[in-house]
N, C-alpha and C positions, 0 to 999 in steps of 0.2 A: 220523319215528318210526313212522308207519303202514307205510311200505315195508319198514323193517327188521323189523317184527313179521311181515309176510307172508313175507319171505324165511326167517325162522327157522322159521315153520310149515312151509314147503315142505321145508326141510332135515330137519325132524323126520319128516315123512311119508315122505321118501325113505329115511331110515335104517330106519324101521319095515318098509318093503317089503324092504330088503336082509336084515334079520334073519329075515323070514318065509320067504324063499326060500333062505337059507343054512342048510340042515338040519344040517350038521355043525358049524356055528359055535356054540359054547356061550357066547361072550363076550356079556355084556349091556352095551349102551351106554345111558347115561342122558343125556338132553339137557335142559338147564335153559333155560327161556324166560323172559326178564325180563318183569316186569309193572309197569305204571305205577300200579296201584292200591295204596294204602297198606296196610300190614299191620295186622291188627286184634289188639290186645293186651288182655288182661283189665285192667279198671280197678283201679288200686291205691288209689283213694280209699276211706278208711274210712267205714263207715256212721255217720251222725250219732248221737251219744250224748246222752241226755237224763237229767236228774235228776228226782226226785219233788218236785213243788211242795208244801211243807208246809202251804200254805193251801187246797189243793184235793185233795191226794192223787193228782193226775194226773202221770204220767211224761211231761211235756212241757216241762220247764223247762230253759233254757240252764244247763249246769253252772256257768258263770261267774257266774250270778246266785244260786246257792244260798246263799251267805253274805252276800248283799246285804240291807240293811235294806229292809223294805217302805215304801211311801209311801201315806199316807192323805189323800185329797182331799175337802174339803167341797163338796158339790154342791147347788145350789139346787133346791128341790122345790116352790116356790110355785105354787099353782093359781090361775088357769089359765095364767099366763104362762110360768113357768120350765119346767114339765114338757114343754112343746112343743119346747124348744130344748136339752134334755139330750143329751149325747153322751158315750160312753166307758164307760157303766155295764156294757155287755155285755162289756167287756174286763177288768173288775175280778174279782178272786178272791172277794171278800166285799163285799157292800153292806149297811151298817147303816142302818135307818130308825129315827130317834128324834125326840124332841120338841125344838123350838127355842124357841118361845114360843106361848102359848095352845094351840090345837089344831093349829098348823102344824108339820109335820115337815120335817126336813132330812136329807140323805143323807151318809154317809161311805163313799167308795169306796176299798177297800184293794187295792193292787197289789203283788205280790211282785217282779215284774220290771218296774219302771216304764219301763225303756228300750224295752220292747216295745210300750208303749201309744201309741196315736195321740192324737187330740184328746180332751180331757176338759173338761167344764164343763156349764153355766156355774157359776162358783165363787163361793161366798158366805162370810159371816163365821163366825168361830169361836164355839162355844158350849161351856158347861161340860162336859157329859157326854162330848162327842166327844173331848175331850182324853184322858180315861181309856181310851176305846175305842182310840184310836191308840196310846197307850202300851202297851196290852196286846199289841201286836205289835212293840214297839220300832221303831215307824214314825216317819218324818219327817211332821209334820203340816202340810198345806198349806191355806191359807185366804185369803180376801180381806176384810180387816177383822176386828174382834173386838169382842165385847161387853165394854166396859171395866170395867163394874161388877162382873162376876162371872167372866167367862172369863179376863181378864187376870191377876187375882190367882191363879187356879188354874194358869195357864200358868207363872207365876213360881214358885209353890210346888212344882210337879212338876218343873220344869226341862226340860220337853219341848222337843226341837228342833222349832221351828215356823217356817214361812215365811209372812209376811203379804205377799201379792203386791201390795198397795197401797202397800207401803213402797218408796221409791225405790231402796234399795240392792239390790233384787231385780229391777231392770229387765232385760228380756230373757228372763225366765222365764215370761212370759205375754203375751197379746195380746188386743185387742178385736176382736170380729167383728160386723159389721152384720147383725143378725138380725131387725130390725123391732121390737125390744123396747127398753125404757128402759135407760139406761147401766148400771145395777146388774145387769142380766141379760146382759151382753155379754162378760164376762171368761172366757177359756179358757186352757188350757195344753196342752202335749204332754209325753210321757215324755222325749223327747230334750231339750227345753228345761229340764226340771227336773233331769235328770241332769247336764247340762253346767253348770248353775248350782251344783249340789252340789260338783262337782269344782273349779270356779273359786273357790268360797268355802272350799274345803278342809274341808268338813263330813265328819263320820264317816259313811261309807256301808256299813260292815260291821256285822253284828249283834253286840250285846253279850249278848243273852239271847233266850229264846223261839225256839230253833232247832229245836225238835221240832214234830211235826205239830200242827195246830190242834185236830183232833178225832181219834177213833179210826177212821181210814179202813180199810175192808176193801180187798182187792185188786180191781182193776178187773174181773177175770173172776169175781168172787164177790160181786156186788152183792146187797144185801138189800132186802126190802120191810118197812118198819116194821110191827110186829105188833099194835098196838092196834086197828086197823081200816082199812078202805079210805078213800081220799081222792081223789075226783074233782076237788074244788075246796076251797080254804080262803079265807075272807073275813075280813080283820082290820080292825076298825073302830078306826083310830088316833084319830079324832075324827069329828064329824058331817060334816066336809068332806073328810076324808082316809081313804079306805077302800082298802087294798091287797088285791087279789084275785089268786089264782093258780089257773089251770085246767090239769088234767093232759092232756098230749099223750102218749098211750100209744105212738104210733108212734116217737117220739123219746125217750121216757122223761124228759121235762123238764116243768116247769111254766111256762106262759105267764103273763106278768105283765100285770095290768090295774090302772088307776087308776080306781076305781069301776067303771063299765061300759065305759070307753074303753080300747083297747089302749095299753099303755105301750111306746112305740117309741123308737128312737134317732133323733135329729135328722138325722144325716148319712146313715145307711144306710137309714132307714125301716123297719128290721126290728124286730119285736116282741121285747122282752126275754124271755129264758128262763133258768130256773135249775134245776139238778139238785136242789138242796136248798132247803128253806124252814124257817127256825127262827122260831117264835112264842114269845117270851119275855115272860111276864107280870111286871109290875114296878110299883113305886110311882112316882108323878110328884108332885113337890113344888114349891111356888112359891119362887123366889129373890127376886123383887121384891115390894114391899109391895102393889102393885096386882094381884099374882098372874099377871101377863102372862109374865114371863120364868120359865121352869120348868127343873127338873133331872130328867133321866131316871135313876131309880135303877138302880144296877148291883150291888146286894148279892147278888141271886139270887132264885130262886123256882121256880114251876112253868111248864110250857110244853108245846109240841108240836114234834116233829121230823117233817117231811113230806118224803117222797121216794118215787119209783117207784110212785106210786099208793096209798101207804099212809101212816098216821100212827102216831106213838109218843108216849105220854105221857112226859114227861121232867121232870127237875129241872135247874136251871142255877145256876152260881155264877161269880164272878169273883175275889173276894178282893182282894188289893192292887192298886194302880194298875197295876203292871207285869204283872199276870196277864192272859192272854186269857180269854175266856168259855169255860167247859167245860160239857158236858152229860153227864148220867148217866141211867140208868133210874130209876124211882121208888124202887127199893130201894138206890140208890147204886152199883150195878154199872155197868160200862162199857157205853156205848151205841154199837153199830156204826154207822158213818157211810159213806155212799156217796161215792166220789171225784167231784168236780165243784164248780162254783161255788155260792155260797150267798147268799140274801137273808135278812136278819135283821130281824124286826119286834120292836122293844122297845115293847110296848103296855101302856098303863095297865090294870092288872088289873081295874078296874071296867068296862072296855069289853067289847064282844061279839067273840067269835071263833067263826065258824061253819064247821064242817067238813061238807062234802057227801059222803056215802058213796055208793058205786055203787048203782044202782037195785035190784040184786039183793040188797042188804043189807037187814037187818030195818029199820034206820032210814036213811031217805034223806037227811035233813038234821038235824044236831044242833048246837044252840047250846051252845058250851063256856064 
């Protein structure tokens, strides 16, 4: 092949000299030289298209997942054991923190596209109020065990689709991981395992309701700073042992999550959790058991704060029926603009302290709300 190529080059050069010296010859000779290099063609692959995630307002959702039901997973939040081995919260669109019993909180992580989620856990048992939070998104409710005295009757009366991973008929949808903790802190799942389980069981996987955006999201290129005041940090005292704190990272425009004074990080990645938005919703907490230990987090509505982009906004919130998602408004009832991104929701006893730290340049550097 190399010799052929050299011969063709020689022929081309000879012809060029012939044309140069043939002054009266006006004929143009074109010589084609074959090349072993492949031709370069413009790619015909279409640019990937995305849909707007109704739970985050971000245009990063697989269009095939737009009509899928969300999945809401109960995540163990027990201190000091369970928080150390939590994983998957950074992949959730919304994380609710509410009361399970006494002053102990538990988390409900909501995923619009569960198939895209990696490992999630550790997973714990169902409680009363989390049923209503899951139903507000038409979500499949995933848990490991259930409070039979109060949560089981509520599951039955609402008819929510729920998966108790401790039930043998759901084998294959979860797994145990050796993490150095007691057995009850070792159960995990993945988005793939859950979705395959739904399909195998022929569960409804498409939305029946709540197809609209969760909040009034502004365009990604028109983010707002909540107008009531600046917010460098917000500390929410869920109870004496459970304090959720968020510190503003101005470079990335997100809030870093802390549990008390410790970084709240993912077990697998080691990365600190961050959230674009923080909702602090004040509510009533009532006892369900005679000893006052098992409690119900009220979801009727009330006052609260919306925190994002270094600022906070005083708000009102409401939920209404079981099937309604939580909605927020300004204090006068008008729409509250909301930045696209993930959200951590603290449903805190209205008797407890919420402390907002304003920038040092503000008149008040720390305000107890």
